[in-house]
N, C-alpha and C positions, 0 to 999 in steps of 0.2 A: 425392686432391686435397682432398676435403672434410675428411678427418682432419687433413691438414697445416694447413689454414686454421684449424681449431678449435684445434689445438695452439698456433699462433702467436698467436691471440687470447687464449688462456689465459696464455701467456707475457707478454702485454702488461699483464695485471692487476697483477703486482708492479711493473712499470715505471711504470705510472700511479700506483700507491700511493706509490712513492718520489718521483715527480715532484710529487705533491700536497704531500708534506712539504717538498720543496725550495722550491716556489712559496710555500707558506704562511709558512715561516720567512723567506724573502727579503723578502716584502712587509712582515712585521712588524718586521724589523730596520731598515727605512728609518725615519729620524727623522721625528717629527711625530705629531700626534694628530688623527684624523679628526673626533672629537667637537668639538674646538676649531674646525676648519674649518667644520663644519656649524653650530655655534652662532654663529659670527661673533666679531669682535674685541671687541665690546661686551658679550658674554655674561658672566654671573656664574659663579663656580665651581660654584654649585649647578645651573645650567642645563647646564653641561658634564658634570657628574657624572650628571645625569639622562639625558643622551644616551648616555653611556658605558654606563650600566646598561641602557638600552633595547635597545641593539644588542649587549649581552653583551661589551663591550670591557673591562669591569672584571674579567672572569674570567681565570684563569690560561691561558697559551697552550695547554696541553694540553687544557683543557676547550673552548676556542674551536675548536681543530682537530677535536676529536671531534664537536662539534656541526656544524661545517661539512661534514666527511666523511660524517656521518650523513645530512644533508640531500641531499648529492650522490648517495648511494646510492639515495635515493628519487626522483632526478631533479629535485631542487629546488636551484637554484643560489643561492637566498637572495634578499634584497631589497637594492636599491641604497640606500646611505646618503642620497645627495643627492636623487634623484628619488622615492625610496620606491616604485619600480616593480619588479616581478619581473625578476631579471637574465636569466632564460631568455627573457623577452619582448624585452628589450633586444638580446640576442644574435641572436634570430631576426629582429628588425627590421633589424639591420646586416649579417647574414651574406650576404644576396644581393648586396650591393654589393661586399663583399670577394671573394666567389667570382667575380663579374663581372670585377673587376680582375685576379684571379689567372689566370682563363682568358684574358683579353686578353693578359697578359704571356706566358703559355705559347704562345699563337698567334704572338706576335712571336718567341719563342725558336725555335719549330719551323720557321716559314716563312722566317726569316732565317738562323738558325744551322744548320739542316739542310742546305740546298743549299750554303752557303758551306763548311761543314765537309767535305762530300763532295768538292767541287771542290778544296779545299786538299790533301786526301789523294791524290786521283787525279792532280792536276797540281802536285806539290810544287815544281817548278823554274820554274813559270810566274811572270812578273813580277807578275801580279795576286795570286798566292798570297803573295808577299813583302809586298805592300802590305796584304793581309788580316792577315798576322802582326803588322805594326806597329799597325794599327787595333785588333786584338784585344788587344794588350798595353795600349794606351791605355784601352780599355773596362774591362779588369780593374782598372786603377789609378784609375779615375774614381769618386769617391764618389757615391752615389745622390742625395743632397740637392743636390750641386753640379750634376749633370746635369739634375735637375728644374728648378732655377732657370734654368739656361742655356737649356733648351728653351722654358720659359715666356717668357723675355725675347725669344727669337728668333721663335717661331711665334705667340705670343699678343700680346705687347706691340709688337714691331716690325712684323711682317708681318700681324697680325690675321687669320691663317688659322684658328686654333683657339681655343676658350675657355681662359682661364687656370685656371679652377677650376669646380667644380660637378659635379653628377651628375644624369642623367636615366635612369630605368629603361628597359631595352630593350623592355619590354612596352608602355610608353606611347608612345615615339617612337624607333624603331630608328635612324633617321638621326642625330637629335640625340644619342642615347646613344652612337653610334659616334664622333661628333665630340668629346664629352667624354672618351671612353675613350682616345683615341690618345696624348695626351701622358703620362698616368699609366702606361699599359701599356708604352710605349717606355721610360720612365724605370725602371720596375720590372724590365722584362725585359732591359735592356741588359747587365747584368753576367752574368745567366744565359745569355744568348746567347753571350757570349764564352767562358764555361766550356764550353758545349755544343760550340762550334766546336773548341775544343782537344781535348776528349775524343773527338769524332767523328774528327778528323784522326788522332789517335794510334791509335784502335781500328781504323780502316779501313786505315791504313798497315801495321799489324801483320798484318792479315788478308790483304792483297794479296800479301805475300811468302810466304804459306803454300803448302805443296805442292799442296793440292787446287785452288788457284786456277791454278797453273801447269799442272796436268793439264787443267783446264777450257779454258784457252787452247789447249793442245796439241790438243784435240779440234776446234778451229776455231770455238768459240763466240764470239759477239761480246762486246765489252767491256761494253756496256750490260747484256746478259743475265747475264754473269758477276757484274757488280757488284750487280745487283738480286737475282738468285736465290741467290747464294752469299755474296758478301762482306758485304753489308748484313745478311743474316739472322744471321750470326755476330757482326758488329761491334755490332749494336744491344743485345746482352745487357748489357755493362757500361754502355752509355748509359742503359738503363732505370733502373739504380740511381742514376745521377747526376741523371736527370730527377725521380725521386722525392725526392731530397734537395733539388733546386732548387725543387720545389713547396713543400716546407716552408720554404725560404728566402723564397719569394714571400709566404707568409702572414706571416712575421716581418718581412720588408722592407716589407710594406704599411703598417706603422706609420709609417715616415718618409714614404713616398709619399703616403699619405692625408692626412697633416698638411700637406704642401706644396700639394696640389691641392684641399684642402677636400672630400675624398672621404668620404662618410658611412658608412664601414665599421667593422669590428671594430678596426682599428688606431687610427682616430680615437676610437672609444669608449674604448679603453684609455688613450690619451694624456689624454683628458679626465678619466678616472677617476683616473689617477696625480696629475694636478693637484689634484683634489678629495680625494685620499687615500681613495678609495672602495675599501677592501680587497676586498670580495666581488666587485666587477666585474672588477678586475684579476686576481684569483685564478681566477675562472671562465673568463675569456677566455684566459689563459695555459694553463690545463689543457685547454681545448678545442683549442688549437694543438697541444699534445703528443699528444692523442688522435688528431687528424687526421693528424699525421705518422706515427704508428704504423700506422694503417689504410692509408695510402698505401704504406708499405714492405711491408706484407703483400700488397697488390695487385701491387706490382712483382715480388715473388717468384713470385706466381701467373703473371704474364705471361711469366716466364722459360720455363715449361713449354710455353706456346703457341708461342713463337718457336723453341724448340729441343726437338724431340721426344726427344732423347737424355737430357734432364733429367727424372727421375722423382722424385716425392716419395712417401715411404712412407705407407701408409694408417694 
């Protein structure tokens, strides 16, 4: 197992390298000059040129990339153009809020999507299952930003049950933190919940018709025991993959959700950096998302072996 993990992490190195090239080129293709943004509209050409030289923006793209990747190799994400603070410090400051939101959305997905997906598979002809299918289709078609605005208008503006925006650390005030977390986590987790329900229903429905399930029922085992000990153990294998993909979606989708609810996470940091054309902040944040996604997929592969002993990875 350790050998497999090591190989997967080594395979991630060229993926990260190619991703860094794509991120760097994409950011620099976008029109605009961060030196002009930093200097202001009343700056002279000499002031703009001085800023460009200070941050190395007057160098060829290849030189800029080599400098950036060299700093990254030493664990240095660079310095933000606007705030002139180390980007690593900015990321570490915002990372807990983004993880807080992502975990909240995952809790919504698992606690809501898990039971509903199992029920829909076990009772496919039930009237409630048909209603769930309709609601699921609507959830998949609903844009995240529209759902966030709708939930804010309903629960914050009209009913005054929950705050419309803001963030409180769970370490400072757990109750207030939970109140601020509900709307963003439901907004971010709604689409993933619908995807999880669909995958669970499909995977469990396929497993229920297998021969080993019919044999288990023939032995007189109860439906709950067969479902828990046999069906779910096999059905969860493909679900783990989609959960890993969905967690990566949560990190990316947090950009929109954090902007709607004023959540001070990495998504909000990246939106502000894009507005200020702060190249290094955007590059560092996007590359962190890619690295996180790769690590999550490696962990998902490892979880396969624990759920299904028949799966073995070469040493």
